[in-house]
C-alpha positions as CSV (number, residue, x, y, z in Angstrom):
1,M,-3.0,3.4,12.1
2,N,-3.2,3.7,8.3
3,P,-0.8,6.3,6.3
4,V,-2.0,9.4,5.1
5,T,-1.9,10.0,1.5
6,F,-2.6,13.0,-0.7
7,I,-2.6,13.7,-4.4
8,L,-1.6,17.0,-5.8
9,T,-3.1,17.4,-9.4
10,P,-1.5,19.8,-11.8
11,D,-4.2,22.5,-11.1
12,G,-3.1,22.6,-7.5
13,I,-5.8,20.8,-5.8
14,V,-5.0,18.4,-3.0
15,R,-7.1,15.1,-2.9
16,G,-7.2,12.6,-0.1
17,L,-9.2,11.5,2.8
18,Y,-9.8,13.9,5.7
19,T,-7.8,13.3,8.8
20,E,-7.2,15.1,11.8
21,A,-3.6,13.7,12.1
22,I,-2.3,16.7,10.0
23,D,-3.9,20.3,10.7
24,L,-5.1,20.7,7.2
25,A,-6.6,24.0,7.8
26,A,-3.0,25.2,8.5
27,L,-2.4,24.8,4.7
28,G,-5.3,27.1,3.8
29,R,-9.0,27.2,2.7
30,L,-10.7,23.5,3.0
31,Q,-13.5,22.3,0.8
32,I,-14.7,19.0,2.1
33,E,-17.1,16.6,0.3
34,R,-18.6,13.3,1.6
35,A,-17.6,10.6,-0.3
36,S,-19.9,8.2,1.6
37,T,-22.6,7.9,4.4
38,L,-22.7,5.7,7.4
39,E,-26.1,5.1,8.9
40,F,-27.7,2.7,11.6
41,D,-30.4,0.5,9.7
42,N,-32.9,-0.2,12.9
43,P,-34.8,-2.9,11.4
44,A,-31.6,-4.9,10.3
45,Q,-29.7,-4.0,13.5
46,V,-26.5,-2.9,11.3
47,W,-24.6,-0.2,10.1
48,R,-24.4,0.4,6.3
49,V,-21.9,2.5,4.1
50,F,-23.7,4.1,1.2
51,D,-21.9,6.0,-1.7
52,R,-22.8,9.5,-3.2
53,K,-25.6,7.8,-5.4
54,G,-27.1,6.3,-2.2
55,R,-26.0,2.7,-3.2
56,G,-25.5,0.2,-0.1
57,R,-21.7,-0.4,-0.4
58,F,-21.3,-2.4,3.0
59,C,-22.9,-3.3,6.4
60,S,-22.0,-4.5,9.5
61,P,-23.3,-4.9,13.0
62,S,-19.9,-3.1,14.1
63,R,-19.9,0.5,13.4
64,Q,-16.0,0.6,13.6
65,A,-16.0,-2.2,11.0
66,C,-17.8,0.0,8.6
67,L,-15.5,3.0,9.3
68,D,-12.4,0.6,8.7
69,W,-13.9,-0.6,5.5
70,E,-15.0,2.9,4.3
71,A,-11.5,4.1,5.0
72,Q,-9.8,1.4,3.4
73,H,-12.4,1.5,0.1
74,L,-11.8,5.3,-0.4
75,A,-8.1,5.2,0.1
76,E,-8.1,2.9,-2.6
77,T,-10.6,4.7,-5.1
78,C,-10.7,8.5,-4.3
79,C,-7.3,9.4,-5.5
């Protein structure tokens, strides 16, 4: 299991990847925004990860491989 990392900004905003490992709702009101989208490409028969601008960032026949890549990539870049 990957460690959970959160960044607290000077204005009190907490940034990080959402996880159910911690009940974040217990801390207060949540505002969640998708950083990427995972979709199945029927013609190519692969899963694709797209960024917020709709650009393809990663693909694999394995959905789990895409989820793993997404988590690793976003953990390195989002905060």
